[in-house]
C-alpha positions in Angstrom: 129.9 104.9 108.8 128.0 106.9 106.7 125.1 107.2 109.5 127.7 108.5 111.9 129.2 110.7 109.6 125.9 112.1 109.1 125.2 112.8 112.4 127.7 115.3 113.6 126.7 117.4 109.9 122.8 117.1 110.9 123.7 118.3 114.6 125.7 121.3 113.0 122.7 122.7 110.9 120.5 122.3 113.7 123.3 124.1 116.0 123.1 127.0 113.3 119.7 127.0 112.8 119.4 127.9 116.4 122.3 130.3 116.2 120.4 132.2 113.6 117.3 132.4 115.6 118.9 133.5 118.3 120.9 136.2 116.4 117.5 137.3 114.8 115.6 137.7 118.2 118.4 139.4 119.5 118.6 142.0 116.5 114.8 142.4 117.0 115.4 142.7 121.0 118.1 145.3 120.7 116.2 147.5 117.6 112.8 147.6 119.9 114.9 148.8 122.9 117.4 151.1 120.9 114.5 152.9 119.4 112.6 152.8 122.9 115.2 154.1 124.9 115.9 156.5 122.5 112.3 157.8 122.9 112.2 157.3 126.8 115.1 160.1 127.5 115.6 162.6 129.9 113.3 164.9 127.6 110.5 162.3 127.4 110.5 162.2 131.1 110.4 166.0 131.7 108.3 166.6 128.7 105.7 164.2 130.4 105.8 166.0 134.0 106.1 169.2 132.6 102.8 168.5 130.9 101.3 166.5 133.6 101.6 169.4 135.7 100.3 171.8 133.2 96.8 169.5 131.7 96.4 167.3 134.8 94.2 164.0 133.6 93.6 165.6 130.2 97.1 164.7 129.3 96.4 161.5 128.9 94.4 162.3 125.6 97.7 163.6 124.0 99.4 160.1 125.0 96.4 158.4 123.4 96.6 160.2 120.2 100.7 160.4 120.3 100.9 156.7 120.6 98.3 156.4 117.6 100.5 158.5 115.8 103.5 156.9 116.7 102.0 153.5 115.5 101.6 154.9 111.9 104.9 156.6 111.8 107.2 154.2 112.7 105.6 151.5 111.1 105.6 153.0 107.4 109.4 153.9 108.2 110.8 150.6 109.5 108.9 148.5 106.9 110.2 150.9 104.0 114.1 150.9 105.4 114.4 147.0 105.8 112.1 146.4 102.5 114.6 148.4 100.4 117.6 147.5 101.9 118.7 151.2 102.3 119.5 153.7 104.9 117.0 156.2 105.5 118.8 159.3 103.3 119.7 156.9 100.3 116.0 155.8 100.5 115.1 159.8 100.2 117.3 160.1 97.8 116.5 157.6 95.6 112.6 158.7 95.9 113.9 162.9 95.5 117.2 163.2 94.5 119.1 165.5 96.9 115.8 165.0 99.7 118.6 162.7 101.5 121.0 165.0 102.0 118.2 167.5 103.5 117.1 164.7 106.0 120.5 163.4 107.0 121.3 167.4 108.0 117.9 167.8 109.6 118.4 164.8 111.5 121.8 165.4 112.6 121.5 168.8 113.6 118.2 167.6 115.6 120.4 165.0 116.9 122.7 167.4 118.3 120.2 169.1 119.9 118.6 166.3 121.5 122.1 165.0 122.8 123.0 168.2 124.4 119.1 167.8 126.4 120.4 164.1 127.1 124.0 164.9 128.3 122.0 167.7 130.6 119.8 164.9 131.4 122.7 162.6 132.9 124.0 165.4 135.0 120.6 166.3 136.7 120.0 162.5 137.2 123.6 161.9 139.3 122.4 165.4 141.1 119.5 163.4 142.1 121.5 160.4 143.1 124.6 161.6 144.7 124.7 165.5 144.5 127.1 166.1 141.8 127.1 169.4 140.4 124.8 168.8 137.0 128.0 170.0 134.9 130.4 167.8 136.3 127.6 165.0 136.1 127.3 165.5 132.5 131.0 165.4 131.6 131.5 162.3 133.4 128.5 160.8 131.8 129.4 161.6 128.3 133.0 160.3 128.8 131.3 156.8 129.8 129.2 156.8 126.5 132.9 157.7 124.3 134.0 154.9 126.5 131.1 152.3 124.9 131.8 153.3 121.6 135.7 152.8 121.9 135.5 149.2 123.0 136.4 146.4 120.5 132.5 145.1 120.5 131.0 148.2 120.7 127.8 147.1 118.8 127.3 144.3 121.5 127.8 146.5 124.1 125.3 148.8 123.3 122.4 146.0 122.7 123.1 144.8 125.9 123.5 147.9 128.0 120.4 149.4 126.4 118.0 146.4 127.1 119.4 146.6 130.9 118.6 150.2 131.2 115.3 149.9 129.7 113.8 147.4 132.1 115.2 148.6 134.8 113.7 152.4 134.0 110.0 150.5 133.6 110.3 148.5 136.9 111.3 151.4 139.2 109.0 153.5 137.4 105.8 151.1 137.9 107.0 151.2 141.9 106.9 154.9 141.9 103.4 154.9 140.1 102.0 152.7 142.5 103.1 154.8 145.5 101.8 157.7 144.5 98.1 156.4 144.2 97.1 158.5 141.3 93.3 159.0 140.3 92.9 156.2 137.6 89.7 156.6 137.0 89.5 160.4 136.4 92.9 159.3 133.9 91.0 156.8 131.9 88.1 158.8 131.1 90.2 161.9 130.1 92.3 159.4 128.1 89.2 159.6 125.4 87.2 162.6 126.5 89.7 165.4 128.2 89.0 168.7 129.1 91.3 170.2 126.8 93.4 169.5 123.8 96.8 170.6 123.2 98.5 170.4 119.8 101.9 171.9 120.6 102.1 169.2 123.4 100.9 166.3 121.1 103.6 167.7 118.3 106.2 167.7 121.1 105.4 164.3 122.8 105.3 162.7 119.1 108.4 164.4 118.5 110.1 162.9 121.6 108.7 159.6 120.6 109.5 159.1 116.7 110.3 162.6 115.8 113.7 163.5 114.3 116.4 160.4 114.8 114.2 158.3 116.4 112.3 156.5 114.7 115.1 156.0 112.2 117.2 154.3 115.0 115.6 150.8 115.4 115.3 150.7 111.3 119.1 151.7 111.3 120.0 149.4 114.0 118.2 146.5 111.7 119.8 147.1 108.7 123.1 146.7 110.1 122.1 143.2 111.5 120.8 142.1 108.2 117.1 142.0 109.3 116.0 142.9 105.8 113.7 142.3 102.9 110.4 141.1 102.7 110.9 137.4 104.4 112.1 139.7 107.7 108.7 141.7 106.8 106.5 139.9 109.5 109.1 140.2 112.7 110.1 143.6 111.4 106.2 144.8 111.7 105.8 143.1 115.1 109.3 144.6 116.4 108.1 148.3 115.2 104.9 148.0 117.1 106.5 146.5 120.0 108.9 149.3 120.2 105.7 151.9 120.0 103.9 149.6 122.7 106.8 150.0 125.3 107.3 153.7 124.7 103.5 154.4 125.3 103.3 152.0 128.2 106.4 153.9 130.2 104.8 157.6 129.2 101.7 156.4 130.8 102.7 154.9 133.6 104.9 157.7 134.4 101.8 160.0 133.9 100.3 158.2 136.5 103.0 158.4 138.9 103.1 162.2 138.3 99.7 162.9 138.0 99.1 161.3 141.9 101.6 163.9 143.1 99.7 166.6 141.1 96.1 165.4 142.2 97.3 165.4 145.7 98.2 169.0 145.6 101.6 169.3 145.5 102.9 172.7 143.5 105.9 171.3 140.9 108.1 174.4 139.4 108.6 173.8 135.5 109.7 177.3 134.8 112.7 178.2 136.9 116.2 178.0 135.7 116.7 175.1 138.3 113.2 173.3 137.3 113.7 169.7 137.5 109.5 168.8 137.3 109.8 164.8 137.7 112.4 165.1 140.5 110.1 167.0 142.4 107.0 164.7 141.6 109.1 161.6 142.5 110.6 163.0 145.9 106.9 163.9 146.8 105.8 160.2 145.9 108.5 158.6 147.7 110.6 161.0 149.9 114.2 161.0 149.4 114.0 157.2 148.7 112.1 158.5 145.4 114.6 161.3 144.7 117.5 158.5 144.2 115.0 156.2 142.1 114.1 159.2 140.1 118.1 159.9 139.4 118.7 156.4 138.6 115.8 156.3 135.9 116.5 159.8 134.5 120.6 158.6 134.4 119.7 155.6 132.8 117.1 157.1 130.5 119.7 160.0 129.6 122.7 157.8 129.1 120.8 155.4 126.6 119.3 158.2 124.9 123.1 159.7 124.5 124.3 156.3 123.2 120.8 156.2 120.3 121.1 160.0 119.5 124.7 159.6 118.5 124.3 155.9 116.8 122.0 157.2 115.0 122.6 160.5 113.8 125.8 159.6 112.6 124.3 156.7 110.8 123.2 159.7 108.4 126.7 160.5 107.5 127.2 157.4 105.0 125.0 159.3 102.8 128.0 161.6 102.3 130.4 158.8 102.6 128.9 155.5 101.4 132.4 153.6 101.8 132.8 154.8 105.4 134.4 151.9 108.0 132.9 150.8 111.1 135.5 152.1 113.1 135.4 155.5 111.3 131.4 155.6 112.4 132.7 155.2 115.8 135.3 157.6 115.9 132.8 160.2 114.4 130.3 159.0 117.1 132.9 159.9 119.5 133.5 163.3 118.4 129.8 163.8 118.2 129.2 163.0 121.7 132.0 165.6 122.5 130.8 168.5 120.7 127.4 167.6 122.3 129.2 168.0 126.0 130.8 171.2 124.9 127.9 172.7 123.7 126.0 171.6 127.1 128.8 173.3 129.1 128.6 176.4 127.3 124.9 176.7 127.2 122.5 178.9 129.3 119.0 177.7 128.2 117.4 175.9 131.7 117.9 172.2 131.3 114.0 171.4 131.7 113.2 174.4 128.8 115.7 172.6 126.6 114.6 169.0 127.3 110.9 169.9 126.3 111.8 172.0 123.3 114.2 169.4 121.5 111.1 167.0 121.7 109.5 169.9 119.9 112.2 170.8 117.3 112.2 167.0 116.4 108.0 166.8 116.2 108.7 169.8 113.3 111.5 167.7 111.7 109.2 164.6 111.6 106.6 165.3 108.6 109.4 166.0 106.4 110.9 162.6 106.4 107.8 161.2 106.4 106.6 162.6 103.6 109.4 161.8 101.5 109.3 157.8 102.7 105.4 158.1 101.7 106.4 159.2 98.3 109.0 156.4 98.1 106.3 154.0 98.9 103.8 155.3 96.7 105.8 156.1 93.3 109.1 153.7 93.7 108.0 150.4 94.4 111.2 149.2 92.4 113.0 149.9 95.5 111.2 147.6 97.5 112.2 144.4 95.0 108.7 144.9 93.7 106.5 144.6 96.5 103.6 146.4 96.2 103.1 148.4 99.2 99.9 147.8 101.0 97.6 150.8 100.5 96.0 151.0 103.5 99.1 151.6 105.1 100.0 154.2 102.9 96.2 156.2 103.2 97.0 155.9 107.3 100.4 157.6 106.4 99.3 160.2 104.2 96.4 161.0 107.0 99.3 161.1 109.8 101.6 163.1 107.8 99.0 165.7 106.9 98.3 165.9 110.8 102.0 166.2 111.6 101.9 169.0 109.0 99.3 170.7 110.6 100.5 170.6 114.2 103.6 171.6 113.3 102.3 174.9 111.6 99.8 175.0 114.9 102.4 174.8 117.1 106.3 176.5 115.9 105.9 179.1 117.6 105.0 177.8 121.2 107.9 175.4 120.9 110.7 177.7 119.7 109.6 180.1 122.2 110.7 177.6 124.7 114.2 178.7 124.2 113.5 182.4 125.4 115.4 183.6 122.8 
């Protein structure tokens, strides 16, 4: 009898262990795709199309440089957030009193600008698929995003949708890259030895990948799912690197797809009010089918970025109200999306220019947050439970931080000039 009684108990322990492993894996996948799909937004696609048109194969070097910078930035921020078990703004306040409020304001403002561009991206995507007016398409998509946050299981809905949309984007872009027939040899050569180096370009695409709110999105998702402390450090490290690897792969494949079109002699409009560089490239590569595929990719990229920007930006309001409930956060997220939609409907800056600008803006915000986090890792090991932060990673972080400050200084005028004010 004792053996029979023990069997179900043992089975229960095993089942619980399997559930825990699956839950952890689900949390890591969700964090990776939340970060990656937040980065792979309409701004990401428009920036890639614009800079490929401008620089040709030399843009490959900018992609490589951005990926190396992104690895160091994300690895430091994700590790520090999960080790301290605190949101980014709380880490900042603990390291330098008051800096968390500054970081929260910068991220929320940057996230709002980004979301205006994201909603515009959903409109451009539906325009390519169905011919809808971009303003109407943007409004429909914003309402769809609001519906996700109003659902009773908002967290699960967000996780599942972003994973599906992320995989869809990569598969469809691979197809278009194959069809466009890019000069792969030249692209690989200029990845290492480019004809030209453009700091504003690198700042913008770094900002569009890990700038502003984006790098905090996956870290805060891990925090919400309990993936914290030294016991989860190796898994968090792998997730941070995988998120950047997925984003870098998508950027390079998209670059090759558009490079094939540019190298064939097709002239792509990047400056007019109606300019949609990526749509032109996809249509040139694969005709009307390419245009429809672009619309699906662009909409998926934009809608996941609307969700990611809203979720992460609002996660920073906890620094102003620590005891805010999950329901209240979801309602604040709904309001954030609604404000983004109204701003999009009223704004007159061309959508393509806005999408490039917001990446640059987040690139300018990046060094501020990174500086604060590196200071926390250097001076406040007590916040990490006595964990001695690796000095080699801290040194790499300092080098990258100095580089992002320099690039921001060199490119700020160019970036704000994109608004045409």
